[in-house]
C-alpha positions as CSV (number, residue, x, y, z in Angstrom):
1,M,-132.5,-124.3,34.2
2,N,-135.0,-125.0,31.5
3,T,-136.4,-128.5,31.8
4,N,-135.6,-129.1,28.1
5,L,-131.9,-128.9,28.9
6,Q,-132.1,-132.5,30.0
7,T,-133.1,-133.5,26.4
8,P,-130.6,-136.0,24.8
9,I,-128.2,-134.4,22.4
10,D,-129.5,-136.7,19.6
11,Y,-132.6,-134.5,19.3
12,L,-130.8,-131.2,18.5
13,K,-131.2,-130.2,14.9
14,G,-128.0,-130.9,12.9
15,V,-126.7,-133.5,15.3
16,G,-128.4,-136.9,14.6
17,P,-127.4,-140.3,16.0
18,N,-123.9,-140.6,14.5
19,R,-122.7,-137.2,15.6
20,A,-124.4,-137.7,19.0
21,D,-122.6,-140.9,19.6
22,L,-119.2,-139.3,18.8
23,L,-120.0,-136.3,21.1
24,R,-120.9,-138.7,23.9
25,K,-117.8,-140.8,23.6
26,E,-115.2,-138.0,22.9
27,L,-116.5,-135.1,24.9
28,G,-118.9,-136.6,27.4
29,I,-121.8,-134.6,26.0
30,H,-125.1,-136.5,26.6
31,T,-127.7,-133.7,26.9
32,Y,-128.3,-130.1,25.9
33,Q,-127.1,-129.1,29.4
34,D,-123.7,-130.8,28.8
35,L,-123.4,-129.0,25.4
36,I,-124.1,-125.5,26.9
37,N,-121.4,-126.3,29.5
38,L,-118.8,-127.1,26.8
39,F,-116.9,-123.8,27.2
40,P,-114.4,-122.5,24.6
41,N,-110.7,-122.8,25.3
42,R,-109.9,-119.5,23.6
43,Y,-111.3,-117.0,21.1
44,I,-110.1,-115.5,17.8
45,D,-110.9,-111.9,17.2
46,R,-113.0,-111.7,14.1
47,T,-113.7,-108.0,14.2
48,Q,-110.8,-107.3,11.8
49,Y,-110.8,-108.0,8.1
50,Y,-107.5,-108.0,6.2
51,K,-106.7,-106.9,2.7
52,I,-104.6,-109.3,0.8
53,N,-101.7,-106.7,0.6
54,Q,-101.7,-106.4,4.4
55,L,-101.1,-110.1,5.1
56,Q,-97.9,-111.0,7.1
57,Q,-95.8,-114.1,7.1
58,N,-96.8,-115.1,10.7
59,N,-99.1,-118.1,10.3
60,A,-101.9,-116.3,12.1
61,D,-105.7,-116.8,11.7
62,V,-107.0,-114.1,9.5
63,Q,-110.2,-113.3,7.5
64,V,-110.3,-111.7,4.1
65,I,-113.3,-110.5,2.0
66,G,-113.0,-111.3,-1.7
67,K,-114.3,-113.3,-4.7
68,I,-113.3,-116.6,-6.2
69,I,-112.4,-115.8,-9.9
70,E,-111.2,-119.2,-11.0
71,F,-110.6,-122.9,-10.0
72,K,-107.8,-125.2,-11.2
73,E,-106.6,-128.7,-10.4
74,V,-102.9,-129.2,-9.8
75,A,-101.3,-132.6,-10.0
76,Q,-99.2,-133.7,-7.0
77,K,-97.4,-136.9,-5.9
78,R,-100.7,-138.5,-4.8
79,G,-103.8,-137.4,-6.5
80,K,-104.6,-133.7,-7.1
81,R,-105.2,-130.6,-5.1
82,L,-107.9,-128.0,-5.9
83,V,-106.7,-124.4,-6.1
84,A,-109.0,-121.3,-6.3
85,T,-107.7,-117.8,-7.1
86,F,-109.2,-115.4,-4.5
87,Q,-109.2,-111.7,-5.2
88,D,-109.9,-108.4,-3.5
89,D,-109.2,-104.9,-4.6
90,T,-105.5,-105.1,-3.5
91,G,-104.4,-108.4,-5.0
92,T,-104.8,-112.2,-5.2
93,M,-104.1,-115.2,-3.0
94,E,-104.8,-118.9,-3.3
95,L,-107.3,-121.1,-1.5
96,V,-106.2,-124.7,-1.4
97,W,-108.1,-128.0,-0.8
98,F,-106.4,-131.5,-0.6
99,R,-109.7,-133.4,-0.1
100,G,-113.4,-132.9,-0.7
101,Q,-112.8,-131.2,-4.1
102,K,-115.9,-132.4,-5.8
103,W,-118.2,-131.0,-3.1
104,I,-116.4,-127.7,-3.0
105,R,-116.5,-127.3,-6.8
106,E,-120.3,-127.9,-6.8
107,N,-121.1,-125.6,-3.8
108,L,-118.9,-122.6,-4.3
109,R,-119.9,-119.8,-6.7
110,L,-117.6,-117.7,-8.8
111,N,-117.5,-113.9,-8.5
112,K,-119.7,-113.8,-5.3
113,P,-118.4,-111.9,-2.2
114,Y,-117.1,-114.5,0.4
115,V,-115.4,-114.2,3.8
116,A,-112.4,-116.6,3.8
117,F,-111.1,-117.5,7.3
118,G,-108.0,-119.6,8.2
119,K,-104.2,-119.7,8.6
120,T,-102.1,-118.4,5.8
121,N,-98.9,-119.8,4.3
122,W,-96.3,-118.1,2.1
123,F,-95.5,-120.4,-0.8
124,S,-93.8,-119.7,-4.2
125,G,-94.1,-115.9,-3.8
126,K,-97.8,-116.0,-2.9
127,Y,-100.1,-116.4,0.1
128,N,-102.3,-119.4,0.3
129,M,-104.9,-120.6,2.8
130,P,-105.4,-124.4,3.0
131,H,-109.0,-125.6,3.8
132,P,-110.4,-122.1,4.6
133,E,-113.8,-121.6,6.3
134,L,-115.9,-119.9,3.6
135,E,-119.1,-118.1,4.1
136,L,-121.1,-115.9,1.7
137,F,-120.7,-112.3,2.9
138,E,-124.4,-111.7,3.1
139,D,-124.9,-114.8,5.4
140,H,-121.8,-113.7,7.5
141,K,-123.5,-110.3,8.2
142,K,-126.7,-112.0,9.4
143,S,-125.3,-114.7,11.6
144,I,-125.6,-114.6,15.4
145,R,-122.0,-115.4,15.5
146,S,-119.9,-113.0,17.5
147,A,-117.0,-110.8,16.8
148,M,-114.9,-113.2,19.0
149,Q,-114.9,-116.6,17.4
150,P,-114.9,-119.4,20.1
151,I,-112.4,-122.3,19.7
152,Y,-113.9,-125.4,21.4
153,P,-112.1,-128.4,23.0
154,S,-111.8,-131.2,20.4
155,T,-110.2,-134.5,19.7
156,E,-108.5,-136.1,16.7
157,K,-111.4,-138.4,16.2
158,L,-113.9,-135.6,16.0
159,S,-111.8,-133.7,13.5
160,N,-111.3,-136.9,11.4
161,K,-115.1,-137.5,11.4
162,G,-115.8,-134.0,10.1
163,I,-116.9,-132.5,13.4
164,S,-114.8,-129.4,13.0
165,N,-114.9,-126.3,15.2
166,R,-117.2,-124.7,12.7
167,V,-119.7,-127.6,13.1
168,I,-119.6,-127.2,16.9
169,I,-120.3,-123.5,16.5
170,K,-123.3,-124.3,14.2
171,I,-124.6,-126.8,16.7
172,M,-124.2,-124.3,19.6
173,E,-126.1,-121.7,17.5
174,Q,-128.9,-124.2,17.0
175,L,-129.0,-124.8,20.8
176,F,-129.5,-121.1,21.5
177,I,-132.2,-120.9,18.8
178,E,-134.1,-123.9,20.3
179,T,-133.9,-122.8,23.9
180,G,-134.6,-119.1,23.1
181,G,-131.4,-118.3,24.9
182,K,-133.3,-118.2,28.2
183,Y,-131.8,-120.0,31.2
184,T,-132.8,-120.2,34.8
185,E,-130.8,-118.0,37.2
186,T,-128.6,-120.0,39.7
187,L,-127.4,-117.1,42.0
188,S,-129.5,-115.0,44.3
189,E,-130.3,-111.4,43.4
190,G,-128.5,-110.1,46.5
191,L,-125.3,-111.8,45.6
192,R,-125.5,-110.7,41.9
193,A,-126.1,-107.1,42.9
194,E,-123.3,-107.1,45.5
195,L,-120.7,-108.5,43.0
196,K,-122.2,-106.7,40.0
197,L,-122.6,-110.1,38.2
198,I,-124.4,-110.3,34.8
199,N,-127.4,-112.8,34.7
200,K,-127.0,-116.4,33.8
201,S,-128.6,-116.1,30.3
202,S,-126.3,-113.2,29.3
203,A,-123.3,-115.0,30.8
204,L,-123.9,-118.2,28.7
205,F,-124.6,-116.2,25.5
206,N,-121.4,-114.1,25.9
207,I,-119.2,-117.1,26.8
208,H,-120.2,-118.7,23.5
209,F,-120.8,-115.7,21.3
210,P,-119.2,-112.7,22.9
211,K,-120.0,-109.3,21.3
212,S,-116.9,-107.7,22.8
213,Q,-113.9,-108.3,25.0
214,E,-115.6,-106.6,27.9
215,L,-118.7,-108.8,27.7
216,L,-116.5,-111.9,27.4
217,A,-114.6,-110.9,30.6
218,K,-117.9,-110.3,32.5
219,A,-119.3,-113.7,31.3
220,Q,-116.1,-115.5,32.4
221,F,-116.0,-113.9,35.8
222,R,-119.7,-114.7,36.4
223,L,-119.4,-118.4,35.4
224,K,-116.1,-119.0,37.2
225,F,-117.4,-117.4,40.4
226,E,-120.5,-119.6,40.2
227,E,-118.5,-122.8,39.7
228,L,-116.2,-122.1,42.6
229,F,-119.0,-120.8,44.8
230,Y,-120.9,-124.1,44.6
231,I,-117.8,-126.2,45.3
232,Q,-117.1,-124.1,48.4
233,L,-120.8,-124.3,49.5
234,Q,-120.6,-128.1,49.2
235,L,-117.4,-128.3,51.3
236,I,-118.6,-125.9,54.0
237,I,-122.0,-127.6,54.3
238,K,-120.3,-131.0,54.5
239,N,-118.2,-129.6,57.4
240,L,-121.2,-128.1,59.2
241,I,-123.2,-131.3,58.8
242,H,-120.2,-133.2,60.1
243,K,-120.2,-131.0,63.1
244,S,-123.9,-131.1,63.8
245,K,-124.5,-134.8,62.9
246,I,-121.3,-136.7,63.9
247,K,-120.9,-136.5,67.6
248,G,-117.5,-136.9,69.2
249,F,-116.4,-137.8,72.7
250,P,-116.3,-134.5,74.6
251,F,-112.9,-134.4,76.3
252,E,-114.0,-132.2,79.2
253,K,-110.8,-131.8,81.1
254,V,-107.2,-131.1,80.6
255,G,-105.7,-133.2,83.5
256,D,-102.5,-134.5,85.1
257,Y,-100.8,-136.1,82.0
258,F,-101.1,-132.9,80.0
259,N,-100.3,-130.5,82.8
260,T,-97.4,-132.5,84.2
261,F,-95.8,-132.8,80.8
262,F,-96.4,-129.1,79.9
263,N,-95.1,-127.8,83.2
264,E,-92.2,-130.2,84.0
265,H,-91.1,-132.2,80.9
266,L,-91.5,-130.0,77.9
267,P,-88.1,-130.2,76.2
268,F,-88.3,-126.6,74.8
269,E,-90.6,-123.6,74.8
270,L,-93.5,-124.0,72.3
271,T,-93.6,-121.6,69.4
272,H,-96.6,-119.2,69.0
273,A,-97.8,-121.3,66.1
274,Q,-97.7,-124.5,68.1
275,K,-99.6,-122.9,71.0
276,R,-102.2,-121.5,68.5
277,V,-102.7,-125.0,66.9
278,L,-103.0,-126.7,70.3
279,K,-105.7,-124.2,71.3
280,E,-107.6,-125.0,68.1
281,I,-107.3,-128.8,68.8
282,R,-108.4,-128.4,72.4
283,A,-111.5,-126.4,71.3
284,D,-112.4,-129.2,68.9
285,L,-111.9,-132.0,71.5
286,G,-113.9,-130.1,74.1
287,S,-116.9,-129.6,71.8
288,N,-119.5,-132.3,71.3
289,A,-118.6,-132.7,67.6
290,Q,-116.0,-135.1,66.3
291,M,-112.7,-133.4,65.4
292,N,-111.7,-133.7,61.8
293,R,-108.6,-131.5,61.5
294,L,-105.7,-131.3,59.1
295,L,-102.4,-130.2,60.6
296,Q,-99.9,-128.8,58.1
297,G,-96.4,-128.0,59.1
298,D,-93.1,-127.9,57.3
299,V,-90.5,-130.5,58.1
300,G,-89.1,-129.8,61.5
301,S,-91.8,-127.4,62.6
302,G,-92.7,-129.5,65.6
303,K,-95.9,-131.4,64.7
304,T,-95.0,-134.5,66.7
305,I,-95.0,-132.6,70.1
306,V,-98.5,-131.2,69.2
307,A,-99.6,-134.8,68.4
308,L,-98.3,-136.0,71.7
309,M,-100.0,-133.3,73.7
310,S,-103.3,-134.0,71.9
311,M,-102.9,-137.7,72.9
312,L,-102.3,-136.7,76.5
313,I,-105.7,-134.9,76.5
314,A,-107.3,-138.1,75.3
315,L,-105.5,-140.1,78.1
316,D,-106.6,-137.5,80.7
317,N,-110.2,-138.2,79.7
318,G,-109.8,-142.0,80.1
319,F,-109.4,-142.8,76.3
320,Q,-106.7,-144.5,74.2
321,A,-104.9,-142.9,71.3
322,C,-103.1,-144.2,68.2
323,L,-100.7,-142.8,65.6
324,M,-100.5,-144.4,62.2
325,A,-97.5,-143.6,59.8
326,P,-97.0,-144.8,56.2
327,T,-93.6,-146.6,56.7
328,E,-91.9,-148.8,59.3
329,I,-88.9,-146.4,59.6
330,L,-91.2,-143.5,60.3
331,S,-93.3,-145.3,62.8
332,V,-90.2,-146.6,64.7
333,Q,-88.9,-143.0,64.8
334,H,-92.3,-141.7,66.1
335,Y,-92.3,-144.5,68.7
336,N,-88.7,-143.8,69.9
337,G,-89.3,-140.0,70.1
338,L,-92.6,-140.3,72.0
339,L,-91.2,-143.0,74.3
340,E,-88.4,-140.6,75.3
341,M,-90.8,-137.8,75.9
342,C,-93.3,-139.9,77.9
343,N,-90.5,-141.4,80.0
344,N,-91.4,-139.7,83.3
345,L,-95.2,-139.9,82.8
346,N,-95.8,-143.6,83.5
347,I,-97.7,-144.1,80.2
348,S,-97.9,-147.5,78.5
349,I,-97.0,-147.1,74.8
350,S,-96.4,-149.8,72.2
351,L,-95.3,-150.2,68.5
352,L,-97.1,-152.4,66.0
353,T,-95.6,-152.9,62.5
354,G,-95.5,-155.7,59.9
355,S,-92.3,-157.1,61.5
356,S,-93.7,-157.2,65.1
357,K,-93.3,-160.8,66.4
358,T,-96.4,-162.9,67.0
359,S,-95.8,-163.0,70.8
360,E,-95.5,-159.2,70.9
361,R,-98.7,-158.9,68.8
362,K,-100.6,-161.1,71.1
363,K,-99.6,-159.0,74.1
364,I,-100.5,-155.8,72.3
365,H,-103.9,-157.2,71.2
366,E,-104.8,-158.2,74.8
367,S,-103.6,-155.0,76.5
368,L,-105.4,-152.9,73.9
369,E,-108.7,-154.6,74.5
370,N,-108.5,-154.5,78.3
371,G,-107.5,-150.8,78.2
372,E,-104.0,-151.2,79.8
373,L,-102.2,-150.0,76.6
374,Q,-102.8,-146.3,76.3
375,I,-100.9,-145.3,73.1
376,L,-100.3,-147.5,70.1
377,I,-98.0,-146.3,67.3
378,G,-97.7,-148.3,64.0
379,T,-98.1,-148.7,60.3
380,H,-101.0,-150.2,58.3
381,A,-100.8,-153.1,60.8
382,L,-103.1,-151.0,63.0
383,L,-105.9,-151.5,60.5
384,E,-106.0,-155.3,60.9
385,D,-109.3,-156.7,62.1
386,K,-107.5,-158.3,65.1
387,V,-106.5,-154.9,66.4
388,K,-109.4,-153.9,68.8
389,F,-109.3,-150.9,71.1
390,K,-111.2,-150.7,74.4
391,N,-112.0,-147.1,73.9
392,L,-110.1,-145.3,71.1
393,G,-110.6,-141.6,71.5
394,L,-108.1,-140.0,69.2
395,A,-106.6,-141.3,65.9
396,I,-103.7,-139.5,64.4
397,I,-102.6,-140.1,60.8
398,D,-99.2,-139.0,59.6
399,E,-98.5,-138.1,55.9
400,Q,-102.2,-138.8,55.1
401,H,-101.8,-138.5,51.3
402,R,-100.1,-141.9,51.5
403,F,-103.3,-143.6,52.8
404,G,-106.4,-144.2,50.8
405,V,-110.0,-143.2,51.8
406,A,-110.8,-146.9,52.7
407,Q,-107.9,-147.1,55.1
408,R,-108.8,-143.9,56.8
409,S,-112.4,-145.1,57.3
410,K,-111.2,-148.4,58.7
411,L,-109.3,-146.5,61.4
412,W,-112.4,-144.4,62.0
413,H,-114.4,-147.5,62.8
414,K,-111.8,-148.7,65.4
415,G,-113.7,-146.6,67.9
416,S,-116.8,-148.7,67.7
417,S,-116.2,-151.1,70.6
418,S,-116.7,-148.2,73.1
419,G,-118.3,-145.9,70.7
420,E,-121.8,-147.1,71.1
421,V,-123.3,-144.5,73.3
422,G,-127.0,-144.5,73.7
423,G,-127.2,-146.7,70.6
424,A,-125.3,-144.1,68.4
425,F,-121.8,-144.9,67.0
426,I,-119.2,-142.4,68.0
427,P,-116.0,-142.4,66.1
428,P,-112.6,-141.3,67.5
429,H,-111.4,-137.7,67.0
430,V,-109.2,-137.6,63.9
431,L,-106.1,-135.5,63.4
432,V,-104.4,-135.8,60.0
433,M,-100.8,-134.5,59.8
434,T,-98.7,-133.6,56.7
435,A,-95.3,-132.2,56.1
436,T,-96.2,-131.6,52.5
437,P,-97.3,-128.0,52.5
438,I,-100.6,-127.7,50.6
439,P,-101.0,-124.4,48.8
440,R,-103.9,-122.3,50.3
441,T,-105.9,-122.4,47.1
442,L,-105.7,-126.2,46.9
443,A,-106.4,-126.7,50.6
444,M,-109.5,-124.6,50.2
445,S,-110.7,-126.6,47.2
446,V,-109.8,-130.2,48.2
447,Y,-109.7,-130.1,52.0
448,G,-112.3,-127.4,52.4
449,D,-114.5,-129.7,54.5
450,L,-111.7,-130.3,57.1
451,D,-110.7,-127.7,59.6
452,I,-107.1,-126.7,58.8
453,S,-104.3,-125.8,61.3
454,V,-100.9,-124.6,60.1
455,I,-97.6,-124.5,62.1
456,D,-95.9,-121.8,60.1
457,E,-92.8,-121.1,62.2
458,L,-89.8,-123.1,63.1
459,P,-88.6,-123.7,66.7
460,P,-86.1,-121.1,67.9
461,G,-82.4,-122.0,67.5
462,R,-83.0,-123.8,64.2
463,K,-80.7,-122.3,61.5
464,S,-82.2,-122.2,58.1
465,I,-80.6,-124.6,55.6
466,K,-78.2,-123.0,53.1
467,T,-79.1,-124.2,49.6
468,V,-76.8,-123.9,46.5
469,H,-76.9,-125.2,42.9
470,R,-73.7,-126.6,41.5
471,Y,-73.0,-128.1,38.0
472,D,-71.2,-131.4,37.5
473,K,-68.0,-129.6,36.7
474,N,-67.8,-128.3,40.3
475,R,-67.8,-131.9,41.7
476,L,-64.2,-131.8,43.0
477,N,-65.0,-128.6,45.1
478,V,-68.2,-130.3,46.4
479,F,-66.2,-133.4,47.5
480,R,-63.6,-131.1,49.2
481,F,-66.5,-129.5,51.1
482,I,-67.9,-132.9,52.1
483,R,-64.4,-133.9,53.5
484,D,-64.3,-130.7,55.6
485,E,-67.8,-131.3,57.0
486,I,-66.9,-134.9,57.9
487,K,-63.7,-133.7,59.6
488,K,-66.0,-131.5,61.8
489,G,-67.8,-134.8,62.8
490,R,-70.9,-134.3,60.6
491,Q,-72.7,-136.8,58.3
492,V,-73.7,-136.5,54.7
493,Y,-76.6,-137.8,52.5
494,I,-76.1,-138.3,48.8
495,V,-79.4,-139.0,47.0
496,Y,-80.0,-140.3,43.5
497,P,-83.3,-140.0,41.7
498,L,-85.6,-142.9,41.4
499,I,-87.5,-142.9,38.2
500,Q,-90.1,-145.7,38.0
501,E,-89.9,-146.3,34.2
502,S,-86.4,-147.7,34.4
503,E,-85.4,-149.4,37.6
504,S,-82.3,-150.9,35.9
505,M,-81.1,-147.5,34.9
506,D,-81.7,-146.1,38.4
507,Y,-79.9,-148.9,40.0
508,K,-76.9,-148.4,37.6
509,D,-76.9,-144.7,38.3
510,L,-76.8,-145.4,42.1
511,M,-74.1,-148.1,41.8
512,D,-71.9,-145.9,39.5
513,G,-72.3,-143.0,42.0
514,Y,-71.5,-145.3,44.9
515,E,-68.4,-146.6,43.3
516,S,-67.1,-143.1,42.4
517,I,-67.8,-142.0,46.0
518,A,-66.1,-145.1,47.4
519,R,-63.0,-144.2,45.3
520,D,-62.9,-140.6,46.6
521,F,-63.8,-141.5,50.2
522,P,-61.8,-144.8,50.8
523,M,-62.0,-147.1,53.8
524,P,-61.0,-147.3,56.5
525,E,-61.0,-143.5,56.9
526,Y,-64.6,-143.2,55.6
527,Q,-67.5,-145.6,56.1
528,I,-70.4,-145.5,53.6
529,S,-74.0,-146.9,53.9
530,I,-76.1,-147.6,50.9
531,V,-79.9,-147.9,50.8
532,H,-82.2,-148.6,47.8
533,G,-85.5,-150.1,46.9
534,K,-84.2,-153.5,45.8
535,M,-82.8,-154.3,49.3
536,K,-84.6,-156.5,51.8
537,P,-86.4,-154.4,54.5
538,A,-84.1,-155.9,57.2
539,D,-80.9,-154.9,55.2
540,K,-82.3,-151.4,54.6
541,E,-83.0,-151.1,58.3
542,Y,-79.5,-152.3,59.3
543,E,-77.9,-149.8,57.0
544,M,-80.2,-147.0,58.2
545,Q,-79.3,-147.8,61.8
546,R,-75.6,-147.8,61.1
547,F,-76.0,-144.2,59.8
548,V,-78.3,-143.2,62.7
549,K,-75.7,-144.4,65.2
550,G,-72.9,-142.5,63.4
551,E,-71.0,-145.7,62.4
552,T,-71.1,-144.5,58.8
553,Q,-70.4,-140.9,57.7
554,I,-72.0,-141.0,54.2
555,M,-75.4,-142.4,53.3
556,V,-75.8,-143.1,49.5
557,A,-79.5,-143.6,48.8
558,T,-82.4,-143.4,46.4
559,T,-85.4,-141.4,47.5
560,V,-86.4,-144.0,50.1
561,I,-85.1,-141.7,52.8
562,E,-87.6,-139.0,51.7
563,V,-90.0,-139.2,54.7
564,G,-89.2,-138.8,58.3
565,V,-85.7,-140.1,59.0
566,N,-84.3,-138.0,61.8
567,V,-80.5,-137.8,62.1
568,P,-79.6,-134.6,63.9
569,N,-75.9,-135.0,63.1
570,A,-76.5,-135.2,59.3
571,S,-75.8,-131.6,58.1
572,V,-75.2,-132.0,54.3
573,M,-77.7,-133.2,51.7
574,I,-76.3,-133.7,48.2
575,I,-79.0,-134.3,45.5
576,E,-77.7,-135.7,42.3
577,S,-79.4,-135.0,39.0
578,A,-81.6,-132.5,41.0
579,E,-83.3,-131.5,37.7
580,R,-85.0,-134.9,37.7
581,F,-86.9,-134.3,40.9
582,G,-90.2,-132.4,41.5
583,L,-90.1,-129.3,43.7
584,S,-92.0,-130.7,46.6
585,Q,-89.7,-133.8,46.6
586,L,-86.6,-131.6,46.6
587,H,-88.0,-129.7,49.6
588,Q,-88.9,-132.9,51.4
589,L,-85.3,-134.3,50.8
590,R,-83.8,-131.0,52.0
591,G,-85.8,-131.4,55.2
592,R,-83.8,-134.5,56.2
593,V,-80.9,-132.2,57.2
594,G,-81.1,-129.1,59.5
595,R,-82.4,-131.3,62.4
596,G,-79.6,-130.3,64.8
597,A,-78.1,-127.0,66.0
598,E,-75.3,-126.9,63.4
599,Q,-75.5,-125.0,60.1
600,S,-76.8,-127.4,57.4
601,Y,-76.4,-127.4,53.7
602,C,-78.2,-128.7,50.6
603,I,-76.3,-128.9,47.4
604,L,-78.3,-129.4,44.1
605,M,-76.1,-131.1,41.5
606,T,-77.1,-130.9,37.8
607,G,-75.8,-131.3,34.3
608,H,-75.7,-128.2,32.1
609,K,-78.8,-128.8,29.9
610,L,-81.8,-127.6,31.9
611,S,-85.3,-127.0,30.8
612,N,-87.1,-123.7,31.9
613,D,-89.2,-125.6,34.5
614,S,-86.0,-127.2,36.0
615,K,-84.4,-123.8,36.2
616,T,-87.5,-122.4,38.0
617,R,-87.4,-125.3,40.4
618,L,-83.7,-124.9,41.3
619,E,-83.9,-121.1,41.6
620,T,-86.9,-121.5,43.9
621,M,-85.1,-124.0,46.1
622,V,-82.0,-121.7,46.4
623,R,-84.2,-118.6,47.1
624,T,-86.5,-119.9,49.9
625,N,-86.9,-122.5,52.6
626,D,-90.6,-121.7,53.0
627,G,-92.6,-124.8,52.2
628,F,-95.8,-122.9,51.4
629,E,-94.1,-120.6,48.9
630,I,-92.5,-123.7,47.3
631,A,-95.9,-125.4,47.1
632,E,-97.4,-122.4,45.3
633,V,-94.6,-122.5,42.7
634,D,-95.0,-126.3,42.4
635,L,-98.8,-125.9,41.9
636,R,-98.1,-123.3,39.0
637,L,-95.7,-125.7,37.4
638,R,-97.5,-129.0,37.7
639,G,-101.2,-128.1,38.1
640,P,-103.6,-129.4,40.8
641,G,-104.2,-132.9,39.4
642,D,-100.6,-134.0,39.7
643,I,-100.1,-132.7,43.1
644,M,-103.2,-134.1,44.7
645,G,-103.0,-137.5,43.0
646,T,-106.1,-139.0,41.4
647,Q,-108.0,-139.8,44.5
648,Q,-108.3,-136.2,45.6
649,S,-108.5,-134.3,42.3
650,G,-112.0,-135.5,41.5
651,V,-113.2,-132.5,43.6
652,L,-111.6,-130.3,41.0
653,N,-113.4,-131.4,37.9
654,L,-113.7,-127.8,36.8
655,K,-115.3,-126.7,33.6
656,I,-114.2,-123.1,33.4
657,A,-112.4,-122.0,36.5
658,D,-108.7,-122.6,37.1
659,I,-107.8,-122.7,40.8
660,I,-104.3,-121.4,40.1
661,K,-105.1,-118.4,37.8
662,D,-108.4,-117.7,39.5
663,N,-107.4,-118.0,43.1
664,N,-108.7,-114.5,43.9
665,I,-112.1,-115.5,42.6
666,L,-111.8,-118.7,44.7
667,E,-111.2,-116.5,47.9
668,H,-114.2,-114.4,47.0
669,A,-116.4,-117.5,46.4
670,R,-115.4,-119.1,49.8
671,Y,-115.9,-115.8,51.6
672,H,-119.4,-115.4,50.2
673,A,-120.4,-119.0,50.7
674,K,-119.4,-118.8,54.4
675,H,-121.1,-115.5,54.8
676,I,-124.4,-116.7,53.4
677,L,-124.4,-119.9,55.5
678,K,-123.6,-117.9,58.6
679,I,-126.7,-115.8,58.2
680,D,-128.9,-118.5,56.8
681,P,-127.5,-122.0,57.6
682,T,-130.4,-123.9,56.0
683,L,-130.7,-121.6,53.0
684,S,-134.3,-121.0,53.8
685,L,-134.5,-117.2,53.2
686,P,-136.5,-116.3,50.1
687,D,-133.5,-114.7,48.4
688,N,-131.5,-117.9,48.9
689,K,-134.2,-120.2,47.5
690,V,-132.5,-120.2,44.0
691,I,-129.1,-121.1,45.7
692,L,-130.8,-124.0,47.6
693,N,-132.5,-125.3,44.4
694,T,-129.2,-125.2,42.4
695,Y,-127.3,-126.7,45.3
696,K,-129.7,-129.6,45.5
697,R,-129.4,-130.3,41.9
698,L,-125.6,-130.2,41.9
699,S,-125.0,-132.0,45.1
700,K,-123.8,-135.6,44.9
701,Y,-124.4,-136.1,48.6
702,K,-128.0,-137.0,48.3
703,N,-128.1,-138.3,51.9
704,I,-127.7,-134.8,53.4
705,W,-131.1,-133.5,52.3
706,N,-132.6,-134.4,55.7
707,Y,-130.5,-131.4,56.9
708,I,-131.2,-128.8,54.3
709,S,-134.7,-128.9,52.7
């Protein structure tokens, strides 16, 4: 782009130091370039002029051509308002000002044609327009302003300090005059020709001052494509550099551990999806690059067995493996499950959590360092400095969104004791697992630098969970249904929402619920467990274990049971006040049942007053068990920032594109970025020079220029 676009905003005619300061603080506009990238939120069609007798009582923005024939001041409770009679050839209306009267009286001329623009009100049998934008008709005809008037993002402070939308338009016009409207192209000719994209200068002009709906659409497509294209380019290049620069231990063989387990001890036939994912992982482990793969699979899709088989490949090649989970309950469950599966393989496997005894820890530390311990499962405790591996070859992270970047990198450096090969540090291979399905569009934008595997089918014999929505008035029928299920020997979860703002209210809801359930399901016939956030970890664990062993039939809990508890005999999930949960949370909770061969049920209980979003969430849950479809709906309802949490959504600091509405443009952008890098990995062809230059300027990762330059 033009060099003068880096000019501080203070130097633009009509801005000055005070306005510049406000624009910096309120909208983050420091330079001409920032200003040109302040894109309008919406547009008002100013191709149409209304006659006064055509106005409707609809509070819409309209423009009318007429003359001011008189002014008068009208007293009101506080001070006065200024009223002008505005006339065209069909009638009269009033223009009203509550402030700035002196300036207006001095600057507006009677009986001259003006264009008045603003919202109209109907008051005392007449239309009025408060604080209209007024422009002499002859100036209006000459202005570069377009037929579609842009409405820019603003803040209360800007409006209060007189930086109205009209002022921003004026400043923007000035910017185009000073730069001559000529901007350096950022996409190659080949790409523009293939996609029929307008050039950068036309796109920027028509995004701010569109001459027609058609040109506006072309400008929006061009700029959205460009924004998404460069995000994808960054992610894909990051991935390629990762593969070319960061070496991994090549696991050259698939040996006895893997083959014995696969041929003799596999508890069930792997699904096609599991086989496909294992193939992808094996290919990564066998290459010379470090694996950096995200494994997505819905609750119950069989990620754990894929994790175990990946660990067995590490063991076959003489390396250790570890699995880190976010909670003690989940790590204990992983440990028990893997211990059972490794029973006949003569593998040493240990568990390390916050509550491991000192004597156990000592033993674990020693056997890890001398290489006797092959697999370590645990919580954040694995990250402690004392935990040193002899040769960690594979690190698996479960429910990775619960861990920060710093924690992941700490685990990455656990490979270092053996990882110094020929002086170069070699990190362990990393497999990240999540049962939270991430919509495709989001995965492409946020995890585009990871390789992604998806297990998208459930093991055979799993019956899909039946989900229904019931109102509070149906509670007696629901209780009857619970009794019938318990008679069949099944167990039931009853979950209450946990809403951070009011712990006391949550606790009260839970205890009220517990008391009414205890009345309806009295001892000794029924035994009830209760689990909530205020309990000590040991008490929580005790109650959980009673439920796991089948000593209690009903588990009353807050959402602490959301992740990972596996009780195959629990076949009913009741979610109280289901309207207070997010969609992905409802889906996670539902996944706690349906672990056994019996038909399972999820009952969503709500009051009668439901918002539209709540209705959509409940209808989606009843309609489908597909986690990815649910994630897409969740993304539409909540937007990307909420779903990814702050640590991830920085990638999506988008100025014009919207990854939900523009997901087809995103697909295009990723396809073309991949295609260009496949043909020209270093972007050195003449046609790609412009892409390379733009990419260098945009890239935050300055340290990668030894690769591409």
